[in-house]
C-alpha positions as CSV (number, residue, x, y, z in Angstrom):
1,X,10.6,-23.0,11.0
2,X,7.8,-20.6,9.9
3,X,8.3,-17.1,11.1
4,X,5.2,-15.0,11.6
5,X,4.8,-11.3,12.2
6,X,2.1,-8.6,12.7
7,X,1.6,-7.8,9.1
8,X,3.7,-4.6,9.0
9,X,6.8,-3.9,6.9
10,X,9.0,-3.4,10.0
11,X,7.4,-6.6,11.4
12,X,8.5,-8.5,8.3
13,X,12.0,-7.1,8.6
14,X,12.1,-8.1,12.2
15,X,11.2,-11.7,11.3
16,X,13.9,-11.6,8.6
17,X,16.5,-10.4,11.1
18,X,15.7,-13.2,13.6
19,X,15.6,-15.8,10.8
20,X,18.9,-14.7,9.4
21,X,20.4,-14.8,12.9
22,X,19.0,-18.3,13.5
23,X,20.2,-19.7,10.2
24,X,18.7,-19.1,6.7
25,X,18.6,-22.8,5.9
26,X,15.9,-23.6,8.5
27,X,13.5,-20.9,7.3
28,X,10.4,-22.6,5.7
29,X,8.4,-19.4,5.3
30,X,7.9,-15.8,6.6
31,X,4.2,-14.8,6.7
32,X,1.8,-12.6,8.6
33,X,0.4,-14.2,11.8
34,X,-3.0,-14.4,10.1
35,X,-1.5,-15.8,6.9
36,X,-1.2,-19.2,5.3
37,X,1.2,-20.9,7.8
38,X,1.6,-24.7,7.5
39,X,-0.4,-26.9,9.9
40,X,2.6,-29.2,10.4
41,X,5.6,-26.8,10.5
42,X,6.9,-25.2,13.7
43,X,5.8,-21.6,14.0
44,X,7.4,-18.7,15.8
45,X,5.9,-15.3,16.2
46,X,8.4,-12.4,16.0
47,X,7.3,-9.1,17.6
48,X,8.1,-5.9,15.7
49,X,11.5,-4.5,16.7
50,X,12.2,-1.1,15.0
51,X,15.9,-1.4,15.8
52,X,16.3,-4.7,14.0
53,X,14.3,-3.5,11.0
54,X,16.3,-0.3,10.8
55,X,19.6,-2.1,10.8
56,X,18.5,-4.1,7.8
57,X,17.3,-1.0,5.9
58,X,20.5,1.0,6.8
59,X,22.7,-1.8,5.6
60,X,20.7,-2.2,2.4
61,X,20.8,1.5,1.7
62,X,24.6,1.7,2.3
63,X,25.5,-1.4,0.2
64,X,22.9,-1.2,-2.6
65,X,21.4,2.3,-2.7
66,X,17.9,3.8,-2.3
67,X,16.3,2.1,-5.3
68,X,16.8,-1.3,-3.8
69,X,15.0,-0.2,-0.6
70,X,12.2,1.4,-2.7
71,X,11.5,-1.8,-4.7
72,X,11.6,-3.9,-1.5
73,X,9.0,-1.7,0.3
74,X,6.7,-1.3,-2.8
75,X,6.9,-5.1,-3.4
76,X,5.8,-5.7,0.2
77,X,2.9,-3.3,-0.3
78,X,1.7,-5.2,-3.3
79,X,0.0,-7.8,-1.0
80,X,0.8,-10.5,-3.6
81,X,0.4,-14.1,-2.3
82,X,3.5,-15.8,-0.9
83,X,5.9,-12.8,-0.8
84,X,7.8,-13.9,2.3
85,X,10.5,-16.1,0.8
86,X,10.9,-14.2,-2.5
87,X,11.5,-11.0,-0.6
88,X,14.0,-12.8,1.6
89,X,15.8,-14.1,-1.5
90,X,15.8,-10.6,-2.9
91,X,17.5,-9.4,0.2
92,X,20.1,-12.1,0.1
93,X,21.0,-11.3,-3.5
94,X,21.1,-7.6,-2.7
95,X,23.7,-8.1,-0.1
96,X,25.6,-10.5,-2.4
97,X,25.7,-8.3,-5.5
98,X,25.8,-4.9,-3.6
99,X,26.1,-1.9,-5.9
100,X,25.7,-4.2,-9.0
101,X,22.4,-5.5,-7.7
102,X,20.0,-3.6,-10.0
103,X,21.7,-5.0,-13.1
104,X,20.8,-8.7,-12.3
105,X,17.2,-8.8,-13.5
106,X,17.7,-12.3,-14.9
107,X,17.6,-13.6,-11.3
108,X,14.0,-14.7,-10.7
109,X,13.6,-13.2,-7.2
110,X,14.9,-9.8,-8.3
111,X,12.6,-9.8,-11.4
112,X,9.6,-10.9,-9.4
113,X,10.1,-8.3,-6.7
114,X,10.5,-5.6,-9.4
115,X,7.2,-6.7,-10.9
116,X,5.4,-6.5,-7.6
117,X,6.9,-3.1,-6.9
118,X,5.7,-1.9,-10.3
119,X,2.2,-3.1,-9.6
120,X,2.1,-1.0,-6.4
121,X,3.6,2.0,-8.1
122,X,1.0,1.8,-11.0
123,X,-1.9,1.6,-8.6
124,X,-0.6,4.5,-6.5
125,X,-0.3,6.6,-9.7
126,X,-3.9,5.8,-10.8
127,X,-5.4,6.5,-7.4
128,X,-3.6,9.9,-6.9
129,X,-5.8,11.0,-9.8
130,X,-9.0,9.1,-8.9
131,X,-9.1,9.8,-5.2
132,X,-12.2,11.8,-4.2
133,X,-12.4,13.7,-0.9
134,X,-15.7,14.5,0.7
135,X,-16.2,17.3,3.3
136,X,-17.9,16.0,6.4
137,X,-20.1,18.0,8.7
138,X,-17.2,18.7,11.1
139,X,-14.9,19.9,8.3
140,X,-12.9,16.7,8.0
141,X,-12.0,15.7,4.4
142,X,-12.8,12.0,4.0
143,X,-11.6,9.7,1.1
144,X,-12.7,6.1,1.0
145,X,-10.8,3.6,-1.3
146,X,-10.6,-0.1,-1.8
147,X,-7.2,-0.6,-3.6
148,X,-5.8,-4.0,-4.6
149,X,-2.3,-3.1,-3.2
150,X,-1.7,-1.4,0.1
151,X,-1.0,2.0,-1.4
152,X,-2.6,4.3,1.2
153,X,0.6,4.8,3.2
154,X,2.6,5.8,0.0
155,X,-0.3,8.1,-1.2
156,X,-0.3,10.1,2.0
157,X,2.8,12.2,1.5
158,X,1.3,13.6,-1.8
159,X,-1.8,14.8,0.0
160,X,0.2,16.2,3.0
161,X,1.9,18.5,0.4
162,X,-1.3,19.2,-1.4
163,X,-3.6,19.9,1.6
164,X,-1.1,21.0,4.3
165,X,-3.7,23.2,6.1
166,X,-6.7,20.7,6.0
167,X,-7.6,17.8,8.3
168,X,-8.2,14.7,6.2
169,X,-8.3,10.9,6.3
170,X,-7.8,8.3,3.5
171,X,-9.6,5.1,4.4
172,X,-8.6,1.8,3.0
173,X,-12.0,0.0,3.4
174,X,-10.6,-3.4,2.4
175,X,-7.9,-3.4,5.1
176,X,-9.8,-1.5,7.8
177,X,-7.1,1.2,8.4
178,X,-6.3,4.6,7.1
179,X,-4.0,7.6,7.3
180,X,-5.2,10.6,9.3
181,X,-3.6,14.0,9.0
182,X,-4.3,16.7,11.6
183,X,-2.5,19.6,9.8
184,X,0.7,18.7,11.6
185,X,1.3,14.9,11.4
186,X,0.1,12.0,9.3
187,X,-0.5,8.8,11.3
188,X,-1.8,5.3,10.6
189,X,-5.1,4.6,12.3
190,X,-7.3,1.5,12.6
191,X,-10.8,2.0,11.3
192,X,-13.7,-0.3,12.4
193,X,-15.1,-2.6,9.7
194,X,-18.6,-1.3,10.3
195,X,-19.0,2.5,10.1
196,X,-22.0,4.7,10.2
197,X,-22.8,6.6,7.0
198,X,-20.6,9.7,6.9
199,X,-22.5,13.0,7.5
200,X,-21.7,15.3,4.6
201,X,-21.7,19.0,5.0
202,X,-24.4,21.0,3.2
203,X,-21.8,22.6,0.9
204,X,-20.4,19.1,0.0
205,X,-23.9,17.8,-1.0
206,X,-24.5,20.8,-3.3
207,X,-21.0,20.4,-4.9
208,X,-21.5,16.7,-5.4
209,X,-24.9,17.2,-7.1
210,X,-23.5,19.9,-9.3
211,X,-20.5,17.7,-10.3
212,X,-22.8,14.7,-11.2
213,X,-25.1,17.0,-13.2
214,X,-22.0,18.4,-15.0
215,X,-20.6,15.0,-15.6
216,X,-23.9,13.8,-17.2
217,X,-24.4,17.0,-19.2
218,X,-21.0,17.0,-21.0
219,X,-21.3,13.3,-22.0
220,X,-21.9,12.7,-25.7
221,X,-23.8,9.4,-26.1
222,X,-22.7,9.0,-29.7
223,X,-19.0,9.0,-28.6
224,X,-19.4,6.7,-25.6
225,X,-16.4,4.3,-25.4
226,X,-16.7,2.0,-22.4
227,X,-13.4,0.2,-23.1
228,X,-11.4,3.5,-23.3
229,X,-13.1,4.8,-20.1
230,X,-12.2,1.6,-18.2
231,X,-8.6,1.8,-19.3
232,X,-8.3,5.2,-17.7
233,X,-10.8,4.7,-14.9
234,X,-10.8,0.9,-13.9
235,X,-14.2,-0.3,-13.0
236,X,-13.0,-1.6,-9.6
237,X,-12.6,2.0,-8.5
238,X,-16.1,3.2,-9.6
239,X,-17.7,2.7,-6.2
240,X,-15.3,5.3,-4.8
241,X,-16.1,7.9,-7.5
242,X,-18.7,10.5,-6.8
243,X,-19.7,10.9,-10.5
244,X,-20.3,7.1,-10.8
245,X,-22.7,6.8,-7.9
């Protein structure tokens, strides 16, 4: 049986809950509804059930501690190929080892999930420093990114603390969704694939021009080191950086 879900973390946990209830031996895969399901296997779509997902998280937190939940969530956000079964095996081992779980890195599913989680954490750390907000004509602060991992949801709490009195949105252009903050609450929103060019405020245009001029002025051609720059500012992020446009 191939269990499919809506692509969300709680959707995945809902599919795990149903698969566990039906019998782990008959689970062939757990993947998003738009994923790589087999053409020949029986498929069952599991709707998201927050109650089922919360039961798994509460049990995991109680038996294994918060770090185990953290690694599970960050590994899910890595968007690596074929995460469904390794994450399930990670959960099975977590409930087996309980409080000793984090010491069993020699188990392949545990090590693999930790590496996926590290990838997500590293990209989140990089983008917290590279994210650029632009002020639009209506005062909204807009940040457009195209990350490899699905890090926008775990970046949002940092900017809620940093800009508590501002309206802003962080747009994941590759996944067509974002986090919108209205000075009170941060929510996930769907963003159309085709958007009109954002209308920047007059002050934003002046600031961007001044920043690009400053960036070019302080550069020392004789000390240009492209390899070092790419190590701190990976080239895949350049389209989102004002100074690189």
